[in-house]
C-alpha positions in Angstrom: -33.7 -57.3 -39.7 -34.6 -57.6 -36.0 -31.0 -57.8 -35.2 -30.3 -54.6 -37.1 -33.2 -52.7 -35.4 -32.1 -54.1 -32.0 -28.5 -52.9 -32.7 -29.8 -49.5 -33.8 -31.9 -49.1 -30.6 -28.9 -50.1 -28.5 -26.7 -47.6 -30.3 -29.3 -44.9 -29.9 -29.7 -45.7 -26.2 -25.9 -45.5 -25.8 -25.9 -42.1 -27.6 -28.7 -40.9 -25.3 -26.7 -42.1 -22.2 -23.6 -40.3 -23.6 -25.6 -37.1 -24.1 -27.0 -37.4 -20.6 -23.5 -37.9 -19.1 -22.0 -35.0 -21.1 -25.0 -32.8 -20.0 -24.5 -33.7 -16.4 -20.8 -33.0 -16.7 -21.3 -29.7 -18.3 -23.8 -28.7 -15.5 -21.3 -29.7 -12.9 -18.6 -27.6 -14.7 -20.9 -24.7 -14.8 -21.8 -25.0 -11.1 -18.2 -25.2 -10.1 -17.2 -22.2 -12.2 -20.0 -20.1 -10.8 -19.0 -21.1 -7.2 -15.4 -20.2 -7.9 -16.3 -16.9 -9.4 -18.6 -16.0 -6.5 -15.9 -16.9 -4.0 -13.3 -14.9 -5.8 -15.7 -11.9 -6.1 -16.6 -12.1 -2.4 -12.9 -12.2 -1.4 -12.0 -9.3 -3.6 -14.9 -7.2 -2.3 -14.0 -7.9 1.3 -10.4 -7.0 0.7 -11.3 -3.7 -1.1 -13.7 -2.8 1.7 -11.1 -3.4 4.4 -8.5 -1.4 2.5 -10.9 1.5 2.0 -11.9 1.5 5.7 -8.3 1.4 6.8 -7.2 4.2 4.5 -10.1 6.4 5.5 -9.4 5.8 9.2 -5.7 6.5 8.8 -6.3 9.7 6.8 -8.9 11.0 9.2 -6.6 10.3 12.2 -3.7 12.1 10.5 -5.8 15.1 9.6 -7.2 15.4 13.1 -3.8 15.0 14.7 -2.2 17.6 12.4 -5.1 20.0 13.0 -5.0 19.6 16.8 -1.3 19.9 17.0 -1.3 22.9 14.7 -3.9 24.7 16.8 -2.1 23.9 20.0 1.1 25.2 18.6 -0.6 28.4 17.5 -2.1 28.8 20.9 1.2 28.2 22.6 2.9 30.8 20.3 0.3 33.4 21.0 0.4 32.8 24.8 4.2 32.9 24.9 4.3 36.1 22.8 1.7 37.8 25.0 3.4 36.8 28.2 6.8 38.0 27.0 5.3 41.3 25.8 3.6 41.8 29.1 6.8 41.0 31.0 8.8 43.4 28.8 6.2 46.2 29.2 6.2 45.7 33.0 10.0 45.8 33.2 10.2 48.9 31.0 7.5 50.6 33.2 9.2 49.6 36.4 12.6 50.7 35.1 11.3 54.0 33.9 9.5 54.7 37.2 12.6 53.7 39.2 14.8 55.8 37.0 12.6 58.9 37.5 13.2 58.6 41.3 17.0 58.4 41.0 19.3 61.4 40.9 20.4 63.0 37.7 23.8 61.4 38.1 22.4 57.9 38.0 20.0 58.5 35.1 22.4 57.2 32.4 23.1 53.9 34.2 19.3 53.2 34.7 18.5 53.9 31.1 21.3 51.6 30.0 20.1 48.9 32.3 16.5 49.3 31.0 17.8 49.1 27.4 19.8 46.0 28.2 16.7 44.4 29.8 14.6 45.2 26.7 17.3 43.7 24.5 17.4 40.5 26.6 13.6 40.3 26.6 13.6 40.7 22.8 16.2 37.9 22.5 14.1 35.6 24.7 11.0 36.3 22.5 13.0 35.6 19.4 14.4 32.3 20.7 10.9 31.1 21.8 9.4 32.0 18.5 12.2 30.3 16.6 11.8 27.1 18.7 8.0 27.1 18.2 8.4 27.6 14.4 10.9 24.7 14.3 8.4 22.5 16.2 5.7 23.4 13.7 7.9 22.6 10.8 8.9 19.3 12.3 5.2 18.4 12.9 4.3 19.3 9.4 7.1 17.2 8.0 6.1 14.3 10.1 2.5 14.6 8.9 3.7 14.7 5.3 5.8 11.6 5.9 2.8 9.8 7.4 0.6 10.8 4.4 3.2 9.5 2.0 3.5 6.2 3.9 -0.3 5.9 3.8 -0.3 6.5 0.1 2.5 3.8 -0.4 0.5 1.3 1.7 -2.6 2.0 -0.4 -0.7 1.5 -3.6 0.9 -1.7 -2.3 -2.5 -3.1 -1.2 -4.1 -2.1 -4.5 -1.3 -4.0 -6.4 -1.9 -7.0 -4.1 -5.6 -6.9 -4.8 -5.0 -6.7 -8.5 -2.6 -9.6 -8.4 -5.1 -11.7 -6.3 -7.9 -10.9 -8.8 -5.7 -11.8 -11.8 -4.5 -15.0 -10.2 -8.1 -15.9 -9.3 -9.2 -15.3 -12.9 -6.3 -17.4 -14.1 -7.3 -20.2 -11.7 -10.9 -20.0 -12.8 -10.0 -20.1 -16.5 -7.6 -23.1 -15.8 -10.4 -24.9 -14.0 -12.9 -24.3 -16.8 -10.4 -25.4 -19.5 -9.6 -28.5 -17.5 -13.2 -29.4 -17.0 -14.0 -28.8 -20.6 -11.1 -31.0 -21.6 -12.4 -33.6 -19.2 -15.8 -33.4 -20.9 -14.2 -34.0 -24.3 -12.1 -36.9 -22.8 -15.3 -38.6 -21.6 -16.9 -37.9 -24.9 -14.0 -39.5 -26.8 -14.1 -42.4 -24.3 -17.8 -43.0 -24.9 -17.3 -42.8 -28.7 -14.5 -45.2 -28.5 -16.5 -47.5 -26.4 -19.4 -47.4 -28.8 -17.2 -48.1 -31.8 
């Protein structure tokens, strides 16, 4: 009878030790899982913050550059048009005043020269306006291309972040499953040892 109770006590002690070992292992698994999840979350948050900051900076820079270039081009167009109009008016006035002092025989030649001068001035104005419009169109197209590139970069970074998060979750799940399997392995090992 004493041998039976002694054997029962030994078995109970072994079961208690097995329970303690499994509890310790489960606690270790939980700590490791929590640490991995925290590390993955911190990395994801840092990546998202960096991406958002870069996108905001790029968009602000593009908007400011487009606005400044657009304003400068508008100012240039206005100044060029004003200067050309002033030059044309001055030439017309000077030609009209000089033609009034000529003789009646030379009036036709002076009027034709003034008209040709006006035509050439109008052509110059048209050429300048066309060039400025072309520059504005080119700048707007470049700005649109930059915005599209920024959008593509944002999409690529978002896809990379999602892939990193998914891979991190898969790794965490694999670690948890592996540790749980390890727990069951030790449990089977202790049961086999007890038997």
